[in-house]
MARFIRO-875870 format. One line per field, with one value per atom (N, C-alpha, C): residue number from 1; atom name; x, y, z. Coordinates in nm, 3 decimals, decimal comma, padded with zeros to 5 digits. Layout:
<atoms>
seq	[NUM_...]
atom	[CA_...]
c1	[X_...]
c2	[Y_...]
c3	[Z_...]
</atoms>
This chain:
<atoms>
seq	[1_1_1_2_2_2_3_3_3_4_4_4_5_5_5_6_6_6_7_7_7_8_8_8_9_9_9_10_10_10_11_11_11_12_12_12_13_13_13_14_14_14_15_15_15_16_16_16_17_17_17_18_18_18_19_19_19_20_20_20_21_21_21_22_22_22_23_23_23_24_24_24_25_25_25_26_26_26_27_27_27_28_28_28_29_29_29_30_30_30_31_31_31_32_32_32_33_33_33_34_34_34_35_35_35_36_36_36_37_37_37_38_38_38_39_39_39_40_40_40_41_41_41_42_42_42_43_43_43_44_44_44_45_45_45_46_46_46_47_47_47_48_48_48_49_49_49_50_50_50_51_51_51_52_52_52_53_53_53_54_54_54_55_55_55_56_56_56_57_57_57_58_58_58_59_59_59_60_60_60_61_61_61_62_62_62_63_63_63_64_64_64_65_65_65_66_66_66_67_67_67_68_68_68_69_69_69_70_70_70_71_71_71_72_72_72_73_73_73_74_74_74_75_75_75_76_76_76_77_77_77_78_78_78_79_79_79_80_80_80_81_81_81_82_82_82_83_83_83_84_84_84_85_85_85_86_86_86_87_87_87_88_88_88_89_89_89_90_90_90_91_91_91_92_92_92_93_93_93_94_94_94_95_95_95_96_96_96_97_97_97_98_98_98_99_99_99_100_100_100_101_101_101_102_102_102_103_103_103_104_104_104_105_105_105_106_106_106_107_107_107_108_108_108_109_109_109_110_110_110_111_111_111_112_112_112_113_113_113_114_114_114_115_115_115_116_116_116_117_117_117_118_118_118_119_119_119_120_120_120_121_121_121_122_122_122_123_123_123_124_124_124_125_125_125_126_126_126_127_127_127_128_128_128_129_129_129_130_130_130_131_131_131_132_132_132_133_133_133_134_134_134_135_135_135_136_136_136_137_137_137_138_138_138_139_139_139_140_140_140_141_141_141_142_142_142_143_143_143_144_144_144_145_145_145_146_146_146_147_147_147_148_148_148_149_149_149_150_150_150_151_151_151_152_152_152_153_153_153_154_154_154_155_155_155_156_156_156_157_157_157_158_158_158_159_159_159_160_160_160_161_161_161_162_162_162_163_163_163_164_164_164_165_165_165_166_166_166_167_167_167_168_168_168_169_169_169_170_170_170]
atom	[N_CA_C_N_CA_C_N_CA_C_N_CA_C_N_CA_C_N_CA_C_N_CA_C_N_CA_C_N_CA_C_N_CA_C_N_CA_C_N_CA_C_N_CA_C_N_CA_C_N_CA_C_N_CA_C_N_CA_C_N_CA_C_N_CA_C_N_CA_C_N_CA_C_N_CA_C_N_CA_C_N_CA_C_N_CA_C_N_CA_C_N_CA_C_N_CA_C_N_CA_C_N_CA_C_N_CA_C_N_CA_C_N_CA_C_N_CA_C_N_CA_C_N_CA_C_N_CA_C_N_CA_C_N_CA_C_N_CA_C_N_CA_C_N_CA_C_N_CA_C_N_CA_C_N_CA_C_N_CA_C_N_CA_C_N_CA_C_N_CA_C_N_CA_C_N_CA_C_N_CA_C_N_CA_C_N_CA_C_N_CA_C_N_CA_C_N_CA_C_N_CA_C_N_CA_C_N_CA_C_N_CA_C_N_CA_C_N_CA_C_N_CA_C_N_CA_C_N_CA_C_N_CA_C_N_CA_C_N_CA_C_N_CA_C_N_CA_C_N_CA_C_N_CA_C_N_CA_C_N_CA_C_N_CA_C_N_CA_C_N_CA_C_N_CA_C_N_CA_C_N_CA_C_N_CA_C_N_CA_C_N_CA_C_N_CA_C_N_CA_C_N_CA_C_N_CA_C_N_CA_C_N_CA_C_N_CA_C_N_CA_C_N_CA_C_N_CA_C_N_CA_C_N_CA_C_N_CA_C_N_CA_C_N_CA_C_N_CA_C_N_CA_C_N_CA_C_N_CA_C_N_CA_C_N_CA_C_N_CA_C_N_CA_C_N_CA_C_N_CA_C_N_CA_C_N_CA_C_N_CA_C_N_CA_C_N_CA_C_N_CA_C_N_CA_C_N_CA_C_N_CA_C_N_CA_C_N_CA_C_N_CA_C_N_CA_C_N_CA_C_N_CA_C_N_CA_C_N_CA_C_N_CA_C_N_CA_C_N_CA_C_N_CA_C_N_CA_C_N_CA_C_N_CA_C_N_CA_C_N_CA_C_N_CA_C_N_CA_C_N_CA_C_N_CA_C_N_CA_C_N_CA_C_N_CA_C_N_CA_C_N_CA_C_N_CA_C_N_CA_C_N_CA_C_N_CA_C_N_CA_C_N_CA_C_N_CA_C_N_CA_C_N_CA_C_N_CA_C_N_CA_C_N_CA_C_N_CA_C_N_CA_C_N_CA_C_N_CA_C_N_CA_C_N_CA_C_N_CA_C_N_CA_C_N_CA_C_N_CA_C_N_CA_C_N_CA_C_N_CA_C_N_CA_C]
c1	[09,646_09,615_09,832_09,870_10,018_10,093_10,090_10,149_10,220_10,047_09,989_10,048_10,043_10,113_10,256_10,306_10,481_10,487_10,447_10,523_10,436_10,314_10,356_10,443_10,484_10,483_10,712_10,779_10,842_10,796_10,771_10,647_10,730_10,640_10,654_10,785_10,862_11,025_11,088_11,086_11,181_11,099_11,009_11,021_11,003_11,092_11,101_11,273_11,355_11,507_11,455_11,452_11,396_11,346_11,232_11,223_11,371_11,465_11,556_11,659_11,689_11,797_11,768_11,596_11,597_11,534_11,491_11,501_11,580_11,687_11,814_11,902_11,961_12,097_12,181_12,312_12,355_12,510_12,550_12,629_12,531_12,390_12,326_12,263_12,254_12,176_12,300_12,390_12,479_12,500_12,406_12,451_12,340_12,202_12,074_12,058_12,225_12,189_12,123_12,143_12,096_11,938_11,908_11,719_11,737_11,771_11,795_11,851_11,879_11,953_11,839_11,788_11,677_11,573_11,513_11,454_11,462_11,603_11,626_11,622_11,684_11,609_11,524_11,405_11,290_11,193_11,320_11,179_11,258_11,400_11,429_11,329_11,289_11,127_11,014_11,014_10,863_10,780_10,915_10,876_10,942_11,046_11,130_11,203_11,259_11,397_11,432_11,522_11,532_11,447_11,416_11,288_11,404_11,554_11,578_11,634_11,695_11,717_11,629_11,519_11,348_11,314_11,382_11,367_11,448_11,578_11,710_11,686_11,633_11,630_11,508_11,404_11,324_11,337_11,350_11,414_11,560_11,667_11,826_11,769_11,638_11,522_11,496_11,436_11,333_11,522_11,577_11,667_11,758_11,792_11,888_11,783_11,669_11,579_11,635_11,565_11,635_11,736_11,825_12,042_12,016_11,987_12,071_12,209_12,257_12,452_12,517_12,432_12,470_12,395_12,293_12,207_12,289_12,339_12,466_12,497_12,530_12,613_12,549_12,450_12,283_12,194_12,227_12,144_12,160_12,331_12,460_12,449_12,537_12,494_12,352_12,274_12,130_12,070_12,107_12,067_12,195_12,332_12,428_12,387_12,360_12,277_12,210_12,139_12,019_12,099_12,079_12,122_12,252_12,342_12,420_12,332_12,261_12,196_12,097_12,128_12,019_12,109_12,236_12,320_12,381_12,430_12,437_12,333_12,219_12,072_12,112_12,134_12,189_12,265_12,414_12,544_12,473_12,469_12,412_12,271_12,198_12,105_11,973_11,977_11,876_11,744_11,614_11,514_11,404_11,319_11,123_11,158_11,080_10,990_10,851_10,778_10,696_10,696_10,902_10,888_10,997_10,960_11,087_11,196_11,306_11,398_11,473_11,670_11,785_11,871_11,858_11,848_12,058_12,124_12,254_12,254_12,212_12,255_12,202_12,109_12,077_12,133_12,244_12,369_12,427_12,473_12,649_12,589_12,415_12,415_12,430_12,348_12,347_12,478_12,522_12,695_12,791_12,854_12,834_12,859_12,741_12,636_12,685_12,653_12,624_12,815_12,830_13,058_13,058_13,110_13,099_13,112_12,939_12,913_12,949_12,908_13,017_13,140_13,228_13,359_13,393_13,304_13,241_13,225_13,170_13,096_13,202_13,271_13,359_13,500_13,539_13,612_13,599_13,429_13,432_13,477_13,376_13,380_13,508_13,661_13,710_13,868_13,875_13,922_13,866_13,759_13,757_13,700_13,673_13,505_13,632_13,690_13,800_13,714_13,607_13,544_13,570_13,722_13,755_13,906_13,974_14,058_14,050_14,133_14,119_14,291_14,196_14,244_14,266_14,384_14,294_14,252_14,262_14,175_14,019_14,026_13,870_13,779_13,945_13,865_13,845_13,889_13,896_13,728_13,691_13,564_13,460_13,470_13,383_13,319_13,442_13,464_13,333_13,472_13,295_13,209_13,154_13,027_12,942_13,037_12,910_12,881_12,989_12,898_12,856_12,844_12,765_12,597_12,700_12,556_12,463_12,540_12,500_12,502_12,452_12,512_12,326_12,363_12,245_12,106_12,089_11,991_11,994_12,085_11,977_11,981_12,047_11,921_11,755_11,777_11,649_11,541_11,616_11,519_11,452_11,587_11,543_11,375_11,417_11,369_11,188_11,221_11,043_11,016_11,057_11,007_10,986_11,002_11,012_10,968_10,917_10,813_10,666_10,719_10,588_10,543_10,589_10,554_10,544_10,620_10,622_10,457_10,345_10,218_10,198_10,188_10,158_10,215_10,087_10,066_10,115_10,207_10,215_10,207]
c2	[05,609_05,447_05,411_05,585_05,543_05,443_05,531_05,491_05,321_05,317_05,146_05,074_05,132_04,997_04,981_05,161_05,118_04,982_05,016_04,929_04,819_04,865_04,616_04,534_04,627_04,593_04,580_04,666_04,683_04,561_04,548_04,411_04,268_04,295_04,147_04,142_04,243_04,198_04,210_04,224_04,168_04,071_04,002_03,827_03,803_03,812_03,783_03,722_03,825_03,834_03,723_03,734_03,639_03,483_03,437_03,330_03,249_03,267_03,250_03,232_03,336_03,331_03,256_03,157_03,081_02,926_02,914_02,822_02,759_02,756_02,767_02,764_02,689_02,622_02,753_02,780_02,868_02,866_02,730_02,759_02,827_02,732_02,741_02,907_02,960_03,044_03,269_03,181_03,244_03,330_03,180_03,208_03,245_03,266_03,313_03,498_03,521_03,714_03,775_03,688_03,734_03,774_03,710_03,653_03,808_03,882_03,935_04,030_04,021_04,157_04,202_04,126_04,175_04,217_04,172_04,213_04,436_04,410_04,499_04,648_04,594_04,685_04,703_04,666_04,660_04,710_04,703_04,814_04,908_04,983_05,105_05,164_05,041_05,198_05,174_05,079_05,087_05,193_05,131_05,274_05,395_05,446_05,494_05,536_05,623_05,672_05,585_05,532_05,489_05,295_05,318_05,178_05,117_05,033_04,979_04,888_05,027_05,064_05,014_05,005_05,008_04,819_04,788_04,626_04,626_04,607_04,519_04,563_04,714_04,683_04,566_04,555_04,403_04,291_04,322_04,196_04,117_04,220_04,188_04,114_04,219_04,202_04,102_04,027_03,903_03,819_03,828_03,710_03,706_03,771_03,762_03,660_03,754_03,654_03,474_03,476_03,363_03,230_03,348_03,215_03,356_03,386_03,454_03,406_03,323_03,307_03,417_03,470_03,510_03,623_03,665_03,747_03,956_03,952_04,056_04,126_04,045_03,993_03,957_03,952_03,877_04,046_04,073_04,139_04,339_04,344_04,439_04,416_04,308_04,265_04,310_04,295_04,266_04,378_04,510_04,618_04,687_04,707_04,705_04,743_04,618_04,574_04,615_04,649_04,814_04,886_04,983_05,070_05,113_05,024_05,006_05,016_04,938_04,980_05,164_05,135_05,329_05,464_05,485_05,476_05,498_05,378_05,349_05,353_05,334_05,383_05,563_05,620_05,755_05,813_05,703_05,816_05,736_05,647_05,604_05,724_05,794_05,870_05,725_05,601_05,479_05,612_05,610_05,607_05,536_05,512_05,487_05,588_05,598_05,706_05,547_05,659_05,591_05,567_05,535_05,471_05,354_05,338_05,226_05,378_05,251_05,224_05,193_05,277_05,216_05,126_05,024_04,934_04,888_04,963_05,015_05,045_05,121_05,243_05,083_05,045_04,898_04,843_04,793_04,685_04,716_04,833_04,906_04,897_04,957_05,017_04,881_04,742_04,631_04,532_04,573_04,515_04,563_04,714_04,743_04,757_04,710_04,680_04,555_04,474_04,281_04,277_04,352_04,284_04,317_04,526_04,511_04,466_04,388_04,344_04,258_04,122_03,980_04,021_04,111_04,084_04,085_04,245_04,271_04,155_04,084_03,963_03,848_03,854_03,714_03,777_03,809_03,951_03,948_03,940_03,941_03,807_03,734_03,597_03,523_03,546_03,483_03,592_03,713_03,740_03,785_03,826_03,819_03,768_03,664_03,536_03,415_03,406_03,300_03,101_03,174_03,062_02,992_03,078_02,960_03,084_03,044_03,069_03,136_03,355_03,415_03,357_03,306_03,270_03,358_03,445_03,500_03,424_03,295_03,232_03,241_03,176_03,217_03,332_03,493_03,599_03,641_03,646_03,624_03,527_03,436_03,370_03,431_03,513_03,506_03,694_03,764_03,910_03,762_03,726_03,701_03,675_03,582_03,500_03,701_03,665_03,892_03,915_03,983_04,074_04,049_03,911_03,814_03,813_03,804_03,815_03,937_04,063_04,201_04,224_04,130_04,207_04,135_04,010_03,901_03,916_04,082_04,087_04,266_04,252_04,441_04,405_04,382_04,270_04,246_04,163_04,087_04,204_04,310_04,351_04,530_04,537_04,637_04,552_04,430_04,414_04,339_04,261_04,320_04,392_04,519_04,681_04,647_04,742_04,748_04,613_04,621_04,411_04,485_04,427_04,377_04,432_04,566_04,647_04,777_04,886_04,986_05,091_04,994_05,011_05,016_04,931_04,960_04,976_05,107_05,215_05,232_05,272_05,274_05,350]
c3	[-06,928_-06,926_-07,012_-07,082_-07,194_-07,024_-06,868_-06,848_-06,745_-06,752_-06,712_-06,859_-06,949_-07,093_-07,081_-07,057_-07,039_-06,910_-06,794_-06,659_-06,702_-06,802_-06,864_-06,861_-07,059_-07,071_-07,055_-06,916_-06,819_-06,726_-06,693_-06,576_-06,678_-06,784_-06,876_-06,938_-07,020_-07,053_-06,952_-06,730_-06,723_-06,704_-06,694_-06,622_-06,801_-06,858_-06,939_-06,983_-06,895_-06,802_-06,791_-06,563_-06,538_-06,568_-06,648_-06,647_-06,715_-06,757_-06,888_-06,779_-06,645_-06,610_-06,503_-06,459_-06,379_-06,430_-06,575_-06,568_-06,661_-06,711_-06,842_-06,720_-06,740_-06,666_-06,691_-06,576_-06,611_-06,777_-06,809_-06,944_-07,019_-07,012_-07,186_-07,164_-07,016_-06,987_-07,016_-07,042_-07,149_-07,230_-07,326_-07,429_-07,470_-07,409_-07,440_-07,432_-07,418_-07,454_-07,506_-07,651_-07,744_-07,766_-07,674_-07,595_-07,553_-07,412_-07,379_-07,407_-07,472_-07,598_-07,650_-07,704_-07,763_-07,742_-07,582_-07,501_-07,497_-07,450_-07,358_-07,489_-07,583_-07,687_-07,782_-07,725_-07,781_-07,644_-07,550_-07,487_-07,503_-07,522_-07,509_-07,678_-07,745_-07,784_-07,754_-07,696_-07,652_-07,524_-07,431_-07,354_-07,342_-07,446_-07,522_-07,391_-07,315_-07,231_-07,147_-07,136_-06,937_-07,012_-07,088_-07,105_-07,041_-07,159_-07,089_-06,975_-06,931_-06,792_-06,718_-06,758_-06,619_-06,601_-06,748_-06,813_-06,742_-06,713_-06,673_-06,579_-06,449_-06,330_-06,264_-06,317_-06,284_-06,278_-06,485_-06,472_-06,369_-06,302_-06,245_-06,114_-06,052_-05,889_-05,848_-06,012_-06,003_-06,016_-06,109_-06,100_-06,005_-05,956_-05,797_-05,641_-05,678_-05,602_-05,589_-05,739_-05,751_-05,807_-05,773_-05,778_-05,629_-05,508_-05,371_-05,420_-05,432_-05,408_-05,489_-05,608_-05,700_-05,703_-05,638_-05,661_-05,673_-05,599_-05,611_-05,813_-05,743_-05,933_-06,044_-06,043_-06,118_-06,151_-06,036_-06,061_-06,099_-06,075_-06,111_-06,262_-06,339_-06,445_-06,517_-06,477_-06,592_-06,584_-06,444_-06,454_-06,535_-06,544_-06,652_-06,709_-06,788_-07,007_-07,006_-06,895_-06,961_-06,934_-06,871_-06,834_-06,965_-06,996_-07,156_-07,266_-07,308_-07,381_-07,463_-07,271_-07,362_-07,438_-07,274_-07,344_-07,494_-07,534_-07,622_-07,739_-07,719_-07,877_-07,767_-07,668_-07,724_-07,790_-07,758_-07,834_-07,972_-08,049_-08,232_-08,216_-08,197_-08,177_-08,218_-08,193_-08,216_-08,167_-08,257_-08,213_-08,277_-08,267_-08,349_-08,418_-08,489_-08,551_-08,596_-08,623_-08,773_-08,869_-08,935_-09,071_-08,993_-08,827_-08,855_-08,748_-08,741_-08,653_-08,752_-08,729_-08,834_-08,798_-08,818_-08,842_-08,773_-08,919_-08,839_-08,730_-08,657_-08,611_-08,449_-08,450_-08,362_-08,356_-08,425_-08,457_-08,365_-08,437_-08,338_-08,193_-08,181_-08,010_-07,961_-07,981_-07,928_-07,898_-08,048_-08,056_-07,965_-07,921_-07,820_-07,707_-07,669_-07,562_-07,502_-07,635_-07,505_-07,543_-07,631_-07,613_-07,441_-07,425_-07,332_-07,245_-07,153_-07,104_-07,079_-07,172_-07,195_-07,146_-07,216_-07,142_-06,948_-06,944_-06,818_-06,680_-06,759_-06,727_-06,657_-06,775_-06,773_-06,689_-06,726_-06,627_-06,488_-06,450_-06,287_-06,292_-06,308_-06,242_-06,269_-06,386_-06,365_-06,237_-06,274_-06,121_-06,037_-06,038_-05,888_-05,855_-05,858_-05,810_-05,842_-05,961_-05,927_-05,911_-06,056_-06,081_-06,233_-06,243_-06,324_-06,435_-06,515_-06,549_-06,672_-06,627_-06,725_-06,796_-06,919_-07,045_-07,190_-07,260_-07,379_-07,497_-07,491_-07,581_-07,574_-07,396_-07,359_-07,353_-07,330_-07,344_-07,463_-07,585_-07,693_-07,752_-07,747_-07,728_-07,729_-07,569_-07,522_-07,647_-07,631_-07,761_-07,820_-07,911_-08,026_-08,043_-07,891_-07,867_-07,916_-07,754_-07,736_-07,813_-07,956_-08,042_-08,138_-08,180_-08,270_-08,228_-08,078_-07,972_-08,021_-08,060_-08,042_-08,177_-08,256_-08,376_-08,416_-08,339_-08,385_-08,348_-08,266_-08,126_-08,243_-08,239_-08,313_-08,388_-08,491_-08,664_-08,571_-08,543_-08,489_-08,408_-08,363_-08,248_-08,333_-08,486_-08,554_-08,691_-08,710_-08,830_-08,730_-08,617_-08,591_-08,570_-08,466_-08,477_-08,550_-08,709_-08,875_-08,929_-08,879_-08,999_-08,891_-08,774_-08,725_-08,584_-08,505_-08,355_-08,427_-08,477_-08,508_-08,535_-08,523_-08,566_-08,339_-08,318_-08,225_-08,091_-08,087_-07,959_-07,855_-07,799_-07,602_-07,532]
</atoms>
């Protein structure tokens, strides 16, 4: 029964990422990376090791189907974001226990993963796809917004887990 619950959570969280990417137009959907980051952090707590990777895989696949022109890139960055959340969660030793999670560790893990994926996606679209110009000011703004989103997402995920979700058994 536990595997079914974990599969359900993975499908649910992946679908939420898809809905954000599909129904919200691109300039605004990039600002909602904080919602995607919270979902990925919570998936690490609920599903366990590689939870964010699984959710990134499902969300990336569904989002790639929704935007076929940028499908491979959408899939790659969504999956990579999930992998980075899992890697930084392991690096900062983020673990969900009966007492909750360490808020600072979650914030650090989400800040680093969100800042890196934000800059990588910006750099890829600006340099390789040449959709817009690569400028130092825009690069700084992307890093600033991505870092702020990571801090907010880490705090929100830790707060939600510690206050409301840690008692839910999966």
